[in-house]
N, C-alpha and C positions, 0 to 999 in steps of 0.2 A: 512420445509417438515417433517411431522411426519413419523417415520419409526418404524414398529413393528418388532423388531429383533427376536421375538418368531416364526415368520412365515418364510417360504422360500421366498427369494426375487423374485420379478417379474422383469425379465430382459427386457430392451428396445427391440423393434423390430429392425430387420436388424442390429444386433450387433454381433461382433465376439465372445462375451462371452455369455454363459459359454462354455468352451471347452468340447467336448464329445468324447467318444471312443467306437466305435462298430467295431469289426473286423470279422463280420460274412460273408462278401463278399470275398470269397476265390479267385475268379477270379481277383478282384482288388488287393488283397494282393500278389498274384503271380506276377502280372505285376509290382507292387511296388518293390518287391524283385529283379526282373529282371532289373528294372531301376537302382537300386543301383549297381548291378554287372556289368552293361554295360557302366559305366562312363569311359570317356577318357579325356586326356588333350591336348588341341589344341597346346600348346607350345611344346609338345613332338614330333610333326611332324617335318620332316627334312627340316626346313626352310633354312638352309645353302645350301642344294642341290638346293632348289627352287631359291635362290638368284644367284647361279652359272648359272642356266639355263637361267633366265631372263636377266642376264648380257650379254648373247650371242644373245639375240633377238634385233630386231630393235625397234625404238621408237614406231611405230604404233602397233606392236605386243604386246609390254608391256602395251601400253595404252588399247588395246583391252581386255587383261586379267583383268586389273583394272576395266574397264568398265563393264565386265560381272559380276564380283564379287560385284560391286557397285549396279547393278540391283538386284542381288540376295539378297543383304542386305535389300532391300525394304521389303522383306518377312521374312528375318531372324532377322529383328528388332522387334521381337515379344516378347522379354522379358517383356515389360510393359503390353502386351496383357494378358499374363498368370499370371503376378503378379496381375493384375486387376481381372482376373477370380478367382484367389485364394482368394482375398478379398471378392468378391461377394459370392463365395462358402462358405466361413466362416460366412459371415453375414446371409446367409440363412440356416446355420447349416446342410450343406450336410455332408455325411459320412466322417469320418476321412481318410478313404482309398482314396476317391476322392481328398480330399485336399492334401494328401501326394503325389499323382500322379501329381497334378498340380504343386507342389513344384519342383518335379524332371524335369518336362517339362520347367518350368521357367529357371532352371539352364541350361538345354540343349540349350534353345534358346539363352541364353547369350553366351554360348560357340560358337554356330554357328555364332553369330554376330561378336564376336572377331575374329573368323576364317576368315570371310569376310574381316575384317579390316587388318589382317596380309597379306592376299593375295593381297589386294589393295596397301598397304603401301610399300611392298617390290617390287612390279612391277612398280608403278608410285607414288612415295611419294607425299603426299599432295592432291591427286586427290579426289574429283573434286574442292573443294573450294580454295585450294592453288596451283592450276594448271594453267599454262599460255599456252593457245593453240597457236600453231604455224601456223595453217592454218584453213580453213573453216570446214573441216571434224572434226578436234579436237574440235573446238568451238561448233559444233552441237552435238558431242558425249557428251561433258560436260553438255550441256543443256538438252540432253535426260535424263541423270541420274537425274538431279535436278528436272525436271518436273515429272519423275516417282515418286520420293520421295514426291513431292507436292501432287500427287494423293494418295499416301499412307497416307498423313495427312487427306485427305477426308474420307478414310476408317476408320481411327482411330476415327474420330468424330462419324461416323455411328455406330461403334462398341460400344463405350461408351454409346451412347443414346439408343441403342437397349436393354440394360439391364433394362431399365425402363419398357419394355413391354414383353420381352421374357426371358425364363430361359436358363441356361447355356447349357443344352443338345441340345436345338434347335440351339443356336448360333454356336455350334461346328460342325454342319453338313458340313459347307463349309470347315472347317479344315479337315474333313474326306476325302472330295473330293481331296483336295490338297495333303494330305499325300499319298493317293492311287496312285496319279501320280508321286509324288516326289520319292517314294521308287524305282520305275522302272527307272526314269530318272537318279538318282544318281548311281544306280547300273550299268546302261549302261555306264555312264561316267567313272566309276571306271575302266571298261574294255577298254575304248577307249583312255583315256588320255595318253599322252606321258610324263607327268610330274609325277615322283614318289610321290612327296609330295601330289599332288592332288589325286592320286590313293588311298593313305591311308585316305585322308580327305573324299573322296566320299564313301569309304567303311564304315567309322565311321558314316557319315551322314545317310547312308542307314539303319544302325542298329537303329539309333535314330528315323528316320521317320517311320520305321516299327513298332516300339514300340508305337509311337504317334498314328499311325493308329489304333492299337489295343485298345488304350485308347478311341478314339472316338467311335469305334465299341462297346465297353463296355458300355459307358455312354448313348449312343443312344438306344441300345437294352434294357437297364434297364428302359427306359422311353417312348419309342415310343408307346407302347400299351396303354398308359394312355392319349395320346394326342387327342384333339378334331380336327375337320376338319380344323379349322382356323390355328391351330399350324402346322398341317401336310402340309398345303399349304405353310407356311413360310419355312418349311424344304425343300420343292421343290424349293422355291425361293433361299434359301441358297446354294443349290447344283449348281444352275446357277451362283450365285454370286462367288462361289469358282472357277468355271471355268473361268469366266470373269477376275477375279483378278489375278489368278495364271498363266494363259496361257501366260501372257506377258513374263515370263521368261522360262516357260516350253513348250510353243508352239509359238504363235505370238499374238500380242494384238488385240482383237476384237475392232471394232469401238464403240461398246456399252459401255457407261459409261466413259471410259477413255478420259481424255483431254490431248492430246499430240501434240507436234509441227508438222506442216505439213510435215516436212522432216523426222519424226521419223523412219518410217519403212525402208526407203532407207538407212539411216545412220546405223540403228540397224543391218540390213542385212550385211552391209560392215564390221561392227565391229565384228559380229559373224564369218565372213569369216577369218578375221585376227586372231581372237582367236583360231579358228580351226587350222590355220597354225602354231600358237604358241604352239599347243599341248594340248589345253583344253579338247578336246574329246566330243564335243557336238553331240547329235544325229541329224540325218537329219530331215527335216520337216516331211517327210513320217513316219519316226520312231516315232516322237513326236505325230503325229496323231493317230498312232496305240496305243501308250502308254495311251493317253487320252481316247480312246475308251474302252480300257481294264479297266481303272480306273472307268469310268462311269458304265460299266457293273458290276464291283466289288461292287460299292456302291449301284447300283440299285438292285442287287440280295438281298442285306440286307434290304433295306427300303421297297421294294415291298411286303415283307411278312407282313407288317403292313399297307398295302393299302395306301402307300405314293406314289404320282405320281412322275415320273421322268421327268425333263425338257428336251425339245428338245435342241440339240446342233448341229445346222445346219452346223457350221464351220467344224465339224469333221464327218458329215454324220449320226448323230443320230436323228431319229424321235421319240421323247419322247411322254409322255402322255399329256404334257402341254407346250404351247408356253409361255415362260417367257421373258418379255422385262424389263430390268432394266433401270429406268429413272434416270436422273441426281441426284435427291435428294432423291432417294429411301432409305429406312432404311434397309441397308444391312450391314452385319458384317462379311466380309470374313477375315479369318486369316490363318496363315501358321505355 
């Protein structure tokens, strides 16, 4: 290969080199500074107090706490999602401020996932893979978690493949929907939980999710006015995908897309009852419906300014501009 070193090199496409630095997006810089200041350490939470509390609970209550955090981990297992987004953002030479923010979110999500692991391990060590059920309820609860994680693997495949067709700003629309709901859910759980360790955890999670929502708002607003109708329609689909994916933990699982055991809902409701008795602080179904309606309204007010249609959400009584049905093999990329 002949190289003329007298000329500037021509870099390969889709490469993380050369590094670039443009700091003219002050909104992104402010959010980056905020992300650095708002960091917290999951190990600093009072886990000793949590262990004292769970030691006074019965087996089923401890299992219910582990169960709920294990389901949450399906969504908080998002470190590779944002690590992958960071790679793609770098390959496509997005602004350094966006890459910096993705770095902070990657770190946040790792912390959230470790937090889930601590809560599970200290309530029911080894759950679910090194857990021996003692009855049919425990067996089905274990399988519920494993099949939820299996569905998560389906979403990961869709997420990775979606980058071949769509840009990061479009893919993150479902993230915006989830964050809008999560901020309210976690804030409410902070006030309701009877476990002090969880009160601090949910407070910190709310801070992070609020900042993540601000990130999705920023990146979408920077790009929505440049989108053609096909891309705007995928944004609409992503909003629906975000609800379908995330309502399993923040509301209840829609029949659409999810492949779950026939006993899933019955067992899930029983485990939620036990978790509430244990002091978790879950909102009621009515409260969760209200939270989701508010989340949809919040996102809708943003995207409608750019003539993006809002999907119908019949589960929570929202008649949108477009009826979206997600099929089994649809290319959706919901993230949390």
